[in-house]
Structures are given as structure tokens and as C-alpha cells.
N, C-alpha and C positions, 0 to 999 in steps of 0.2 A: 388510468393511463395503462397503455399496453406496456408489456415487458420490453419490447424492442425500443419504444420510446425512452423508457427508463434507463437503459443500456446505453442509448445513443447520448443522454443527458450526462451520464457519468463520464463517457469517453470524452465529450466536450469539454466538461469540467477539467479533466486531466490535461487535455491539450492546452487550456487556457492557463492551467497552473504552470506548465513547462514555458508556454509563450511569455507569461508574466516573469518568470525567473530569467529567461534569456534577455527580455527586454531591460530589466533592472540592471543586469550585468553588463549589457552593451552600453547603457548609459552611463554606468560607471566608468568603462573603458573610455568611451569618448570624452567625458568630462575630465578625466585624469590626465589623458594624453594629448587632447587638443586644446583645452582650456585651462589646464593646469590647477584643477581643483578636485577634490574627492567629495562625493555623496556620503555624507556620514552614516546614513542608514541602510545603503544598498546591500551591505554584507548581511545584515540581520533578515532584511526581507527576503534576499535570495536563499538564505539558509532556512528560513521558515517555510518558504514555498517548496523547497527541495524535500524537507521533512515531510510535508503533506503529500506531495507526490510519492514519495517512497511508501509511506504507510497506507496512505488512501488507495495506492495501487495494489495493495495486498489482495483486497477484495476482488478487484477486476482480474487480477492473475488467477485467482481461484475459480471465478465465474467461468473464465475462458480455458481452463484446464491448462495454463501455462507455468504451473510451478514446476520445479525441478523434479523429474522421476528418475529412478533407477532403470533405465531402459534395459539394460543388459539382463538384469534380473528378470524383467517382465518377458523378455523374448524367449526365454527358457521354460517358461511357466505353461502349464496346461490352462484351458479356459477357467476351470473351477479354481485353480490356484490364483489365476490373474483376479478373479472377482474377490477372493479373500485378501489378496495383496492390496487391491485398491481399497477395499473395506478398511484394512488395517491403516492404510496411509490417511485415509479420511478421518478415522478416529485419533490418529495421532496428531493431525494438523487441527482438528477440533480442539483437543486437549490443550495443544501449544496456543492457540488463539484465545482460548478461556484464560490461561495464564497472562497472556500479554493484555487482555482487556482488564483483568483484576489489577495487575501491576501498572499499567497505564493510567487507570483511575487513581491508584495511590499516588502516582507521581503528579497528577493534574492537581490533586488536592495539596500536596506537599509543596508544589512550585508556585502556588498562587500569589504568595506575597514576594517572590524574588522576581525583580525586574531585569528587562535587558538594558544594555548600556544606552544605546542610541535613542530607541523609540520609548522605552519606559513600559513596554508591555510585559505582562506577566510571562514567566517562562511556561506557564500552563498552556499557552496557545500552541507551543511546540509539542508539547506532551499530549495534548487532546487528539493530535493525529493518530497516535497509537490505538486508544480504545475505540476511535472511530473506525479506523482499518480494521482492527480486530472483529469488531461487531459484525461488520460487512461480510468479512471471511467466515465468521461463525454462522452466519445465515445461510452462505452458501455451502458450506461444509454440511449443515443439517439437511439443506434440500438434496444434496448428493445423496446423502445417506438414506434419507426417506425414499428417494426414487430408485435406489439400488444402482446408481450409475457405476460403470465399469471403468471409466477413464478414458482417455484419448487412445485411438488406435495407433500403435506403433508399428511401422513397417520393418521388416527383418532385414532389409538390405537395400 
């Protein structure tokens, strides 16, 4: 499978998660205000989808160079300093995501026996998004470092 096809599938999955969360919340609103009852599990499902959107989106943001940069510092640096700055940021991001991966896996195992109220799902379903998203981010940080990528171009004005 080509890289573009894999990227498109990730973006489609992210869009489906957002649409799913929106549909669940809108269904809850309609049921509550039009028909006078509440969907018991809507809050848990929408929260689960939001957590997966957030942590799953980490890898997409890293791949697209959409993470927050300190652009004012980059604008004042020479080309050689920009390369070093970006290499430092990549190493820092890699280290942080390695921490998130380790911590996330610990949380998955810790929360396996704790269940949600409405659906009775293990809380590990929520925490699993953290190591999955971090693993994707680690992959893209390593790819950046191996390729020697300098980061996105920043216009000065």
C-alpha cells in the first residue's frame, strides 16, 4: 500500500471518529429535548471517541508538521542553527512520546479491571489511545530524524 493511501486512510478514520462523536451527541440532544429521555451511554461513547481523536491525532499532527513551534525563535536563527533547533525539537518530542508510550501502557494494564458505568467497558479502552497515538508519533519522529528533516518553512512576515 502506498504512503498516500495509508495517510488518506488515517485522515478518513479521524474524520469518522469526529462524525461519530457528533452523531452521538446530536442524538442525545434530540432525544433529550424532543422526546424527553436521555441515552444513557452517549456521554461515555462521545468521551471515548474524543480521547481517541485527541491522542490518535498526535501522529497525524507530527506527520504533517502541525505541532506548535516557537516560530519567533526560528525566524532569528541561521540555517545551521535552524537545523540544530529542529533536531533538538525532534529529539525532545521523541523522548516525550516514549514516556507517553510507557506510561500509557502502564495505564492500560492498570485500568483493565475498572469498568465504565454505562457500557461496562474496561477503562483501558480509553487509555489505549495514548500508547497507540504515541507509537505513531514515535514512528514519524524517527522518520524525521533519519531523513534529517528541517521542519516546515516559516515566513518572516
